[in-house]
Structure formats: C-alpha cells, structure tokens
C-alpha positions as CSV (number, residue, x, y, z in Angstrom):
1,X,-24.8,-15.3,-3.0
2,X,-23.8,-18.6,-4.8
3,X,-21.8,-21.1,-2.9
4,X,-18.5,-21.5,-4.7
5,X,-16.3,-24.3,-3.5
6,X,-12.6,-24.1,-4.4
7,X,-11.3,-27.3,-6.0
8,X,-8.1,-28.8,-4.6
9,X,-6.4,-27.8,-7.9
10,X,-7.5,-24.2,-7.6
11,X,-6.4,-24.1,-3.9
12,X,-3.0,-25.5,-4.9
13,X,-2.7,-22.9,-7.7
14,X,-3.6,-20.0,-5.4
15,X,-1.0,-21.2,-2.8
16,X,1.6,-21.5,-5.5
17,X,0.8,-18.0,-6.7
18,X,1.1,-16.6,-3.2
19,X,4.4,-18.4,-2.6
20,X,5.8,-17.1,-5.9
21,X,4.6,-13.6,-5.2
22,X,6.2,-13.5,-1.7
23,X,9.5,-14.9,-3.1
24,X,9.5,-12.4,-6.0
25,X,12.2,-9.7,-6.2
26,X,9.8,-6.8,-5.6
27,X,8.3,-8.5,-2.5
28,X,11.7,-9.5,-1.2
29,X,12.9,-5.9,-1.7
30,X,9.8,-4.6,0.1
31,X,10.3,-7.0,3.0
32,X,14.0,-5.9,3.3
33,X,13.1,-2.2,3.1
34,X,10.4,-2.7,5.8
35,X,12.8,-4.5,8.0
36,X,15.2,-1.6,7.8
37,X,12.5,1.1,8.2
38,X,10.2,-0.3,10.9
39,X,12.6,-0.6,13.8
40,X,14.1,2.9,13.2
41,X,12.5,5.3,15.7
42,X,13.4,8.4,13.7
43,X,11.9,7.1,10.4
44,X,8.8,5.6,11.9
45,X,8.3,8.7,14.1
46,X,8.6,10.9,11.0
47,X,6.0,8.8,9.1
48,X,3.7,8.9,12.1
49,X,4.1,12.7,12.5
50,X,3.4,13.2,8.7
51,X,0.3,11.1,8.9
52,X,-1.0,13.0,11.9
53,X,-0.1,16.3,10.3
54,X,-2.0,15.3,7.1
55,X,-5.0,14.4,9.1
56,X,-4.8,17.7,11.0
57,X,-4.4,19.7,7.8
58,X,-7.5,18.1,6.3
59,X,-9.6,18.8,9.4
60,X,-8.4,22.4,9.5
61,X,-9.1,22.8,5.8
62,X,-12.6,21.4,6.2
63,X,-13.5,23.7,9.1
64,X,-11.8,26.8,7.6
65,X,-9.1,27.2,10.2
66,X,-6.1,26.3,8.0
67,X,-3.3,28.9,8.2
68,X,-0.2,29.5,6.2
69,X,1.8,28.6,9.3
70,X,0.1,25.1,9.3
71,X,1.1,24.6,5.7
72,X,4.6,25.8,6.3
73,X,5.0,23.4,9.2
74,X,3.7,20.6,7.1
75,X,6.1,21.3,4.3
76,X,9.0,21.3,6.7
77,X,8.0,17.9,8.0
78,X,7.4,16.7,4.4
79,X,10.9,17.7,3.5
80,X,12.3,15.8,6.4
81,X,10.5,12.7,5.4
82,X,11.7,13.1,1.8
83,X,15.3,13.4,3.0
84,X,15.1,10.2,5.1
85,X,16.7,7.4,3.1
86,X,14.9,4.6,5.1
87,X,11.5,6.2,4.3
88,X,12.2,6.8,0.7
89,X,13.6,3.3,0.2
90,X,10.6,1.8,1.9
91,X,8.1,3.9,-0.1
92,X,9.9,3.1,-3.4
93,X,10.0,-0.7,-2.6
94,X,6.3,-0.5,-1.6
95,X,5.4,1.2,-4.9
96,X,7.4,-1.4,-6.9
97,X,5.6,-4.2,-5.1
98,X,2.2,-2.6,-5.9
99,X,3.2,-2.1,-9.5
100,X,4.2,-5.8,-9.7
101,X,0.8,-6.9,-8.3
102,X,-0.9,-4.7,-10.9
103,X,1.1,-6.4,-13.6
104,X,0.1,-9.8,-12.3
105,X,-3.5,-8.7,-12.1
106,X,-3.4,-7.6,-15.7
107,X,-1.9,-10.9,-16.9
108,X,-4.5,-12.9,-15.0
109,X,-7.3,-10.7,-16.3
110,X,-6.1,-11.1,-19.9
111,X,-5.9,-14.9,-19.4
112,X,-9.4,-15.0,-17.9
113,X,-10.8,-12.5,-20.3
114,X,-12.2,-10.4,-17.4
115,X,-11.1,-8.0,-14.7
116,X,-9.6,-10.4,-12.1
117,X,-9.4,-7.7,-9.4
118,X,-13.1,-7.0,-9.8
119,X,-13.9,-10.6,-8.6
120,X,-12.4,-9.7,-5.2
121,X,-14.4,-6.5,-4.8
122,X,-17.7,-6.6,-3.1
123,X,-20.4,-4.0,-3.6
124,X,-20.4,-1.5,-0.7
125,X,-24.1,-2.2,-0.1
126,X,-23.7,-6.0,0.0
127,X,-23.5,-6.7,3.6
128,X,-25.5,-4.0,5.3
C-alpha cells in the first residue's frame, strides 16, 4: 500500500467539511431526534425488541421452524414501532442525514471525476 501523507491544507479542508456536516440542518435534526429517542425507555425498548425479533425470525426461517404465530407476533411489534412518534422521528431524521451524505458524496465525486466513497472502501481480502 502506498504511503499517503495528508497535507495541512487537506487536513484543514477535511476538518472544515466535518464541522459543516455536523452543523448542517439534517445532522442537527438527527442529533435532536436521537436526543429525544435514546433516553425514552419505551422507544428504545421497542427498537431493541424489534431487532431481536428480526434476528429470531431470520434464524427460524433458515432452520425451517418459522410459524405463522411468529410472523403475527412480529407484525404486532412492527406496528407498535411504526406508531411510536419518537421512533419514526428518529428514523426519518436518520434517513434524511444519510440522504444528505449521499448528496455530498455525489458532489465530491463529480468534482473529483471519480467515486469518492470508493476511496474509503477497502477490498474485503486486503487485510487477511
């Protein structure tokens, strides 16, 4: 792998980009949504339960033991999550922040004339 040193100008530009991203409206909204969501025991518990239920469903599906009752129970939990304003606000803010990052990536990629995000990816076989 080539040794690539970052120039002081590049470091300054990266820091400025990071500061501007964190101060942007989508990230500020995400931060506020997370601050409302994370301390709420009901919302965080529902998300934890949904994640565990999804994992369980996948395992049951892969071993052939998935039942209609399992699916029905999951759908009930899913409906509870979708009805929770803190969760839906958090997920919406998260999706908007991700979309904003994708726009920034596209703009940087166009400016560089190459896929900027690909520069950050490493081949999965690189560091065996």
